[in-house]
N, C-alpha and C positions, 0 to 999 in steps of 0.2 A: 504494500500500500504506500503510495506517495504521500507523505505526511505534510500537513500544513506547517509552515515555518516562517520565521521573521529573521531578517539579516541586519546586523549591526556592524558598521565598519566595512572598509573595502580593501584592506591590505593586511598582511601578516599571516601567521599560521591560522588554520581553521580550527575553531572551537565549537563543538556541538554541546548543547545543554538540554537535559531531559528532566522534566518535572515528575512529581509524585502523583499518587492516586487522587482523583478529584481536582488535580491542578491543571494548569495550562501554561503556554509559553509566556504570557504576560507576567506570571509570578517571578520571572527572572529578569524583568526589564532593567532594574537598577544595576544589577551585577553585569548584565550584558553590555549596557551602555558604558559602564566604567572600563570593561575589558576591551571595548571596541577602539580605544585609543591606540592599542598595540596589536590587537588580533581581529580577524574576521570572524564574527560570532554568529552562530545560528541557534536560535531557540526553537524548539520543536513541540508541537502538540502530539502526544501519543495517540494511537488509534483509539477511538471511542471517547476522545477528549477534545475540547476546544473546537477548532475548525477542521480537524482531521475526520476522515470517513468513519462510519459506523460499520461494525461487523460482529457477528456472533463469536468469531474465533479471536481469542486473545491469550497469548502465551508469551513467555520471555523469548522463546525462539523466534516467534513471529515479530515481536517488537524489536529484537536485534536485527532481523532481516529488514525491517522498515528503516532503521537507521542507515544501514548499508545501502539500501535502495536510494535513499535521499542523497547520500554521499556520491553514489554513482551518477545520479541525475545532475548533481552540481559539478561533476567531474573532479572530485576531490579524492585523491588516492589514500592519504593518511591524515588523521586529525586527532586533536585532543578531545577527549570525551568526559563530560561532567554529568553526573546524575544524582538526583536527590530521592531518597526513599524508594518507591517503586522504580523510579528512573535510575536510581543507583544500582538496583538489581539488574535492570535492563542493561546498564552500562557494563557491569561486571560480566554479564553473559555475552554481550557483544565482544568484549575483549577476549573472552574464552573461545568463542566461535570464530572470530575474525582477528586474531592477534596482530597480523601484519598491517591491518588498517588503523590500529589504535596507537598513536605516538605516545600519549600519556593518558592516564586514567585518574579521575577524581571522583570519589564516592562520598556522598554527603549524608551522614547520620543514618547509616543502614549497614547491616552485616548480611552475608550470604546464607543466613540461617532461617529457620521457621519462626514465625511470630504468632502469638495468640491473636484471635480475632479482636479488633478494636474499633471497627468502623460501622457496626450494625446500626447504631443510632443515626448515623448520617444517611445510610441507605433508607432507613425508615422515614427520615425527613423528606428525602427526594421523592419517595414513592407515595407518601401519605398526605402531604400538603396539597391542597387544591390550588395549585399555582395559577390556573386559568382565571380564578376569581379575584386575584390580587390586583391592585390598581397602581401601586407605587413601590419604589425601592424601600421605603419605610415599612410597607406592608410585608415585603419579603423578609426584612430583618426581624420584624415582630414575629413572623411565622417561624423563623429559624430559632428564635430565642427559646422556644419551648424545648428544643432539642440540644441547644448549645448556649452556655452563658458567656463564654469568652467572645468579646466583640471582634477580635482579630480573626478568630477561627470562623465566625459567622461571615465576615467579609470575604474570607477565602472561599467558603462554600457558596456564597452568593454569586461568585463569578461564574458558577455553573448554570445560573438562571438568566434567561434572556426574554425580552418582550416578544409576544406573539403578534403577527400581523393583524389578527382580528381582535386584539385587546387581551389584557392579562399577561401572564408569563408562562414559560415552559422550561423544562430542564434540557440543557444543551448536551450534556454528556449522555452516553449510552449506559444508563444505570442497570438495565437488565443484563447486558453483557458483562459489566464489571462485577455484578453480584454473582453471576454464573461462574466467572473466572476467579473469584476472590480467594478460594483455597490455594490456587497456584500463585496468586500475587503475594500472599503472605507465607508461602511455603519456602523450603530450602532450595538452593541452587545445587544441582548435582554435577559438579565439575569432574572432568576426567584427566585434566592436565593443568599444571600451573601456568599462569600468565607471567612472563618474565620481564615485562616492561615496568617503567616507573609508575607507582600508585600512591596517591595521597588520600587517606580517609580523614575527613573533617567532621568533628563531632561537636555537638552543643553540650556545654557543661551541665545544663539542667535536663538533658535528655537521657533516657535509659535504654535507647535502642541498640547501643553497642557498649559492651562492658569490657573490662580488662580480661575477663575469662574468654572473650571471643577472639582476642588478638592472636594467640598461638595458632588457632585454626585458620584465621585469615592469612597469617604468614605462610601456612602450608601451601596455599593456592596463589598467594601474591607475595612471593619471597622478598620483593623490593618495597613492600608496603611501608609507608610512613604514616604517623598519626599526629593530628593537630587538634587541639581543643579550643573552641571559641567561647569566651566568657559571656555570661548573661544571655545565653541562648538555649532554647529548647530544641525540639525536633526541626522546626523551620529555621535552621541556623542562619541562612542567608538573608532572611527577612528580619530576624530578631536582632542581629548585630552585623549589618552589612559591612561596616567599616573594618571591623576585626576579621570578618570572613575574608575580605579582599586582601588584608595584610597576610593572612595565612596562605591564601591561594596563589597570589601573584609570584612569589619567589619560586614556587614549584613549577610554574608554567614556563619559565625562562629556559 
């Protein structure tokens, strides 16, 4: 599937950035804009997200192939790949399957392991709210408040909601496909060989997605892995503390 994408900058090494579940390319606008001073940056909408196509099939293999298809379309032989959460798993699998295409790998706040389900309340919100009856963005926020008290998370979720031509709102993401594929999305990555290229894992100090206990396993499959911790940041590291995130990221990309 040829993914929807946005380009920042017109010179330098190519950098592809992949968002997490329920995300979209605009989540990375500030980081992409900052990197575009030195790099040619492409932010991507994963299949079933944002402006990319909808399909019942959604696996890390398919999402990795989507990344490579876009690189081929853009005539880019090798590139730096950055991914957050689900996008981080996609990035790791892309490096595993297509190592010659990935110059450097950056994984943001995720490990290649299985996670406990943690998004069901958001699936319920997307499925149960009568979006077509809402009239304003305030109505959207009020409806989401029943499911999520954090205003920042509500704003993130609300990016999946768009106005309908006939009035009211609708969910832009393919929630049915995401729900159907959720077990794989939160499941482990089954590597068969290490990725020998440079890798940086960037973690939020308030996040519990990757612990010290995960590092030996990660080093098994990514022997050149380095780890950087961003202060005052949870799982959405790049949004919580973009200044320090860039401070940790930029030296690795050079």
